[in-house]
C-alpha positions as CSV (number, residue, x, y, z in Angstrom):
1,M,11.5,45.0,-14.8
2,R,13.2,42.2,-13.9
3,R,11.7,38.6,-15.4
4,S,12.0,35.4,-13.5
5,S,13.6,32.8,-15.6
6,P,12.8,29.1,-15.7
7,N,16.0,28.4,-14.0
8,N,14.8,30.6,-10.9
9,F,11.8,28.4,-10.5
10,Q,14.0,25.1,-10.7
11,H,15.9,26.4,-7.8
12,I,12.9,26.7,-5.8
13,F,12.4,22.7,-6.0
14,E,16.0,22.0,-5.4
15,F,16.7,20.7,-1.9
16,K,20.6,21.0,-1.7
17,D,20.7,19.4,1.9
18,L,19.3,16.1,0.6
19,T,21.6,13.5,-1.1
20,S,20.5,11.3,-4.0
21,G,20.1,8.2,-1.7
22,I,17.9,10.3,0.7
23,T,15.8,11.5,-2.1
24,N,15.4,7.9,-3.3
25,H,14.2,7.1,0.2
26,L,11.8,9.9,0.4
27,K,10.2,8.8,-3.1
28,Q,9.7,5.4,-1.4
29,V,8.1,6.9,1.8
30,Y,5.8,9.1,-0.1
31,G,4.9,6.4,-2.8
32,T,4.0,4.0,0.2
33,L,2.1,6.8,2.1
34,S,0.1,7.6,-0.9
35,I,-0.8,3.7,-1.4
36,G,-1.9,3.6,2.4
37,C,-4.0,6.6,1.7
38,L,-5.8,5.0,-1.1
39,C,-6.5,2.2,1.0
40,A,-7.7,3.7,3.7
41,A,-10.1,5.9,1.2
42,A,-11.6,2.6,-0.2
43,T,-12.2,1.0,3.1
44,C,-13.7,3.9,4.1
45,M,-16.1,4.1,1.3
46,W,-16.7,0.3,1.2
47,T,-16.9,-1.0,4.5
48,P,-20.6,-1.6,5.5
49,A,-21.7,1.0,8.0
50,A,-23.4,-1.9,10.0
51,L,-20.1,-3.3,10.5
52,V,-18.2,-0.2,11.8
53,N,-21.0,1.1,14.0
54,N,-20.6,-1.3,16.8
55,F,-18.5,-1.9,20.0
56,G,-17.1,-5.2,18.6
57,F,-15.5,-3.6,15.4
58,L,-14.1,-1.0,17.9
59,L,-12.2,-3.3,20.1
60,L,-11.1,-5.4,17.1
61,S,-9.9,-2.7,15.2
62,I,-7.7,-1.3,18.3
63,I,-6.3,-4.8,18.9
64,G,-5.6,-5.4,15.2
65,T,-4.0,-1.8,14.9
66,I,-1.6,-2.4,17.7
67,G,-0.8,-5.8,16.8
68,L,0.1,-4.7,13.1
69,I,2.2,-1.6,14.4
70,F,4.0,-3.9,17.2
71,T,4.9,-6.2,14.0
72,M,6.5,-3.3,12.1
73,F,8.6,-2.2,15.0
74,A,9.6,-5.9,15.7
75,K,10.9,-6.1,12.3
76,R,12.2,-2.7,12.1
77,G,15.3,-1.9,10.0
78,N,16.4,-2.4,6.6
79,Q,14.7,-5.9,6.4
80,D,11.5,-7.7,5.6
81,H,10.1,-4.7,3.9
82,G,7.2,-7.1,2.3
83,T,5.7,-7.8,5.9
84,K,5.7,-4.4,6.9
85,F,4.2,-3.2,3.9
86,L,1.4,-5.5,4.3
87,C,1.0,-4.4,8.0
88,F,1.1,-0.6,7.0
89,L,-1.7,-1.5,4.5
90,G,-3.7,-3.3,7.2
91,V,-3.4,-0.2,9.6
92,A,-4.4,2.0,6.8
93,S,-7.4,-0.1,6.0
94,I,-8.6,-0.1,9.5
95,T,-8.0,3.3,10.0
96,G,-10.2,4.2,7.0
97,A,-13.0,2.0,7.9
98,G,-12.9,3.7,11.4
99,L,-13.5,6.8,9.8
100,R,-16.7,6.1,8.1
101,P,-18.9,6.9,10.7
102,L,-17.4,10.6,11.1
103,L,-17.5,11.0,7.4
104,E,-21.3,10.1,7.4
105,R,-22.0,12.5,9.8
106,A,-20.3,15.3,7.9
107,A,-22.1,14.3,4.6
108,E,-25.3,14.5,6.4
109,I,-24.7,18.2,7.4
110,D,-22.8,19.3,4.2
111,P,-21.2,17.0,1.4
112,A,-18.9,19.6,0.6
113,I,-17.3,19.3,4.3
114,I,-15.3,16.0,2.9
115,V,-14.1,17.5,-0.3
116,N,-13.0,20.8,1.5
117,A,-11.2,18.7,4.1
118,L,-9.4,16.5,1.5
119,V,-8.1,19.7,-0.2
120,Y,-7.2,21.6,2.9
121,T,-5.4,18.4,4.2
122,G,-3.6,18.1,0.8
123,I,-2.5,22.0,1.0
124,I,-1.2,21.5,4.4
125,F,0.7,18.7,4.4
126,G,2.2,19.9,0.8
127,S,3.1,23.1,2.3
128,F,4.7,21.9,5.7
129,T,6.6,19.2,4.0
130,F,8.1,21.6,1.5
131,A,8.9,23.9,4.3
132,S,10.4,21.1,6.1
133,L,12.6,20.0,3.2
134,K,14.0,23.5,2.4
135,T,15.0,24.5,5.8
136,K,18.3,23.6,7.2
137,R,18.7,19.9,8.4
138,R,17.9,19.4,12.0
139,S,16.8,22.8,12.5
140,M,13.2,22.2,13.1
141,L,13.7,19.1,15.4
142,F,13.0,21.4,18.5
143,I,9.2,21.5,17.1
144,G,8.9,17.8,18.4
145,G,9.3,18.9,21.9
146,F,7.2,22.1,21.7
147,C,4.5,20.0,20.1
148,G,4.5,17.2,22.8
149,S,4.3,20.0,25.5
150,V,1.0,21.1,23.9
151,M,-0.5,17.7,23.8
152,L,0.5,17.1,27.2
153,G,-1.1,20.4,28.2
154,L,-4.2,19.6,26.6
155,S,-4.5,15.9,28.1
156,T,-4.3,17.7,31.5
157,T,-6.7,20.1,30.8
158,L,-9.3,17.5,29.6
159,L,-8.4,15.3,32.4
160,F,-9.0,18.0,34.9
161,S,-12.3,19.1,33.0
162,W,-13.5,15.5,33.3
163,I,-12.6,15.1,37.0
164,F,-14.0,18.4,38.4
165,G,-16.9,18.7,35.4
166,L,-15.5,21.9,34.4
167,H,-15.5,23.1,30.9
168,L,-12.2,24.5,30.4
169,I,-11.6,24.4,26.6
170,S,-14.4,24.1,24.0
171,H,-14.4,21.2,21.6
172,L,-13.8,23.5,18.5
173,A,-10.9,25.2,20.3
174,Y,-9.6,22.0,21.0
175,S,-9.7,20.6,17.3
176,V,-8.0,24.1,16.2
177,I,-5.2,23.6,18.6
178,T,-4.6,19.9,17.5
179,L,-4.9,20.9,13.8
180,V,-1.8,23.3,14.6
181,V,0.0,20.8,16.4
182,F,-0.4,17.9,13.9
183,S,0.6,20.3,11.3
184,L,3.8,21.2,12.9
185,Y,4.2,17.4,13.5
186,V,4.7,17.2,9.5
187,I,7.8,19.4,9.6
188,Y,9.2,17.4,12.7
189,D,8.6,14.0,11.2
190,T,9.9,15.2,7.7
191,Q,13.1,16.3,9.2
192,L,13.4,13.3,11.5
193,I,12.9,10.8,8.5
194,V,15.7,12.8,6.8
195,E,17.9,12.4,9.5
196,K,17.2,8.7,10.1
197,A,17.8,8.2,6.4
198,S,21.2,10.0,6.6
199,R,22.3,7.5,9.3
200,G,21.3,4.5,7.3
201,D,17.8,3.8,8.5
202,L,15.8,3.3,5.2
203,D,12.5,1.7,6.9
204,Y,10.3,3.4,4.6
205,N,7.3,1.6,5.7
206,L,7.8,3.1,9.3
207,H,8.4,6.3,8.2
208,A,5.3,6.3,6.0
209,L,3.3,5.1,8.7
210,E,4.5,8.3,11.1
211,L,3.2,10.5,8.2
212,F,0.3,8.6,7.7
213,I,-0.9,9.3,11.5
214,D,-0.2,13.0,10.7
215,V,-2.2,13.0,7.5
216,V,-5.2,11.2,9.2
217,E,-5.2,13.5,12.4
218,I,-4.9,16.7,10.0
219,F,-8.3,15.4,7.9
220,T,-10.0,14.5,10.8
221,R,-9.5,17.5,12.8
222,L,-10.4,19.6,9.7
223,V,-13.6,17.4,9.3
224,I,-14.7,18.1,12.9
225,I,-14.0,21.9,12.7
226,L,-15.7,22.3,9.2
227,M,-18.7,20.4,10.7
228,E,-18.7,22.7,14.0
229,L,-18.6,25.8,11.7
230,S,-21.4,24.4,9.6
231,D,-23.6,23.7,12.5
232,K,-22.9,27.3,14.0
233,K,-23.8,28.6,10.7
234,K,-27.0,26.9,10.6
235,K,-28.0,28.0,14.2
236,D,-27.2,31.6,13.7
237,K,-29.9,31.8,10.5
């Protein structure tokens, strides 16, 4: 029986299509992403519930997020990384605070939902990132068009449902489909970041923002799905 040598396992984590420059850029991207996720978690835990459960906070958070993202894009490129980093942390912090009401409802249903969603998010993001980096460069960029078409179809379906008072798709089905879409976006965004880096675009803050959006969407969809499944299980008892 043939045994696997340590070298075989080392080859699994070798990414031959990535130069040392791209690898260093990805380290900066994922490091920035990790800090953003920690900021989001901190504001989600420590922002007073009374503050986030009102329309004023919602309005200010939308305006603030748009302003911060606009500033990041206005300074896009290999310049002023410090300002863009602070803007990214601002977006992450606002996003984390905005998630508090959803997570409070999830904790009321079952505290394990949040932990499970975090674990599943890590598994999904890690797996799809690894798959993206192992496949041939640019080979999965077509996924962006597919995901965009699916989201357009879902938006059209929801619009028709709202206009005509129809129930064309259930909330659970919508959450599952969007979970799949944003999981695929991880592959697309990762390969796109690699291509941008190979062409000299080393704006790790904007690249981290793209992945942060994917992570938040995946986590949010998982929480909603687990909440609905838990509710359904309780009703069936």
